[in-house]
N, C-alpha and C positions, 0 to 999 in steps of 0.2 A: 502593679504597673500603672504608670500615669502617662499622659500624652507627652509631657515635656521630657520624660526619660527615654523615649523611643529613639532609635537610631535614625540618622537621616537617610532617606532613600531617594533624594532628589538628584544626586550626583549621577550624570549620565557619562557613559564611556564615549570616548572619541570615535567618530565614524572612521572606519577603515575602508576607504574607497578602493575599488579595483581588486578585491581580494578573492574573487571567484564565486562559485555558486553558493557556498555556505554562508557567505557574508550577508545575503539578503539584498545586496546591491550589485547585481550582475552586469547586465548588458551595457547600460549608459553610466554606471557607477554614480548615481544620484545627480547627474548633470542635466536631466531632462532629455529632450531629443532635438538634435540638429541646432543650427544656429551658432552664432559667434561664441557664445558662452559655453557651449558644449565641447568646442575644440580646444586645442592647446592654449596656454596662457597668452594673454596680451601684454605688451609693455606697460609699465606703470604710468608712463607719460601719455598713453593713448587716451583720447577724449571723444571717442565714438565717431571718428572721421572728421571732426571739426578741426579748425586751424590750431595747432598746439599752442600752449601758452607762451613758450619760448619764441615762437615765430610772431605772436601778436605784440610782443613787447618792442618798444622802439629801439633803434640802434643808439649806442652811446658813442656818438661822434662829437668831434669838435673840441672847443676850448676847455670846458669845465669838466671833462670826463675824468681827470686824475686828481681831483680834489682830495680824494680819500688818502692819497699818498703824500700830500703836502704836510709837513710837520710844523707847527707853530712853537716858538720858543717857550721855555718855562717862565712863569711870571713870578717875580719877587717884588713885593711892595716895599716902599720906603720904610714903613714902620718895622719891617723885619730887619733892616740894615741898622736899626738903633741898638740892636744886640752887639754890634762890633765895637771894638775899642776906638778911641779917638785917634785921628790921623792915620788909621790903617788903610791899606790898599784893598779895594774891593775888586777881586777877579773871581774866575771859576773856583780856583783852589781855595781861596779864603771863604767862599760861600759853602763849599763842601765841607771844609774843616770845621766851620761853625755849625754844621748840621742844618743849615737853611734849605739846601737842595740836595738831591741824590746824585752821586758822582756819574753813574752810568747815564741817567737821564740828561744831565747837564751836558756831557760830551756829545750825546746823540742830537739833542734838540737845540742847545744853546740856551741863553738866559736873557731876559729883558727886565729891567727895573722900571716899575710903574709907580705913580705918585700917590698911592693911597696911604694915608697916615701922616704922622709928623716925624721929623727927624731933628735931634738937638745936638748930634755929634758930627764933627767935621771929618769928612772921609774923601778919599781919592778913589773914584770909581772908574774902572777900566772895562766895564761891560756896557752893551747898549742900554740907553735909557730913553724914556719918553720926555716930552717937553715939560710936562708938570713935575716929574721926578727931578729933572735937571734944575728947575727953579728952586725946589725945596732943598736939594743938595747944596746948591750954591748959597742959599739963604742961611743954611746952617754953618757956613764957612768952609765947605769942602769945594772939590772941583771935579769935573767930568773930563776924562781924557778919551772918551769914545762917543761918537755921535749915535743917534738912534737908528734903528733898522728901518729901511723903506717900507712903507705900507703895512706895518705890523703893530 
């Protein structure tokens, strides 16, 4: 028999507190004597009598508190519109059909065309566009029938 073939004896059994005289943990069940920790449990949020974290945080009042809930439109760049056929109409349905955007997201958030990339195909665009995208679409011989979204 060698040392590396011996059974492990380091596994300790779980303490069973409050189980009577035979357990070896009788009167105070391993909690020591008196004081806050010897008594019933405290709430998880308790911080020793100090002001709780939730009360120390500032109130979320005022103008910017709902920024999390504001949704920005999906961004489609001009270079993605180059995949479409000449003189085609660009609207939500056309973008979904050509697999440029997801239909569910497009209906929920809307779409905006931005001016990144080049465009050589003339298109009729019926979704919101940026100023740069509008210039590139018109330079390629297309036209925009929808103005840009305010502040987006």
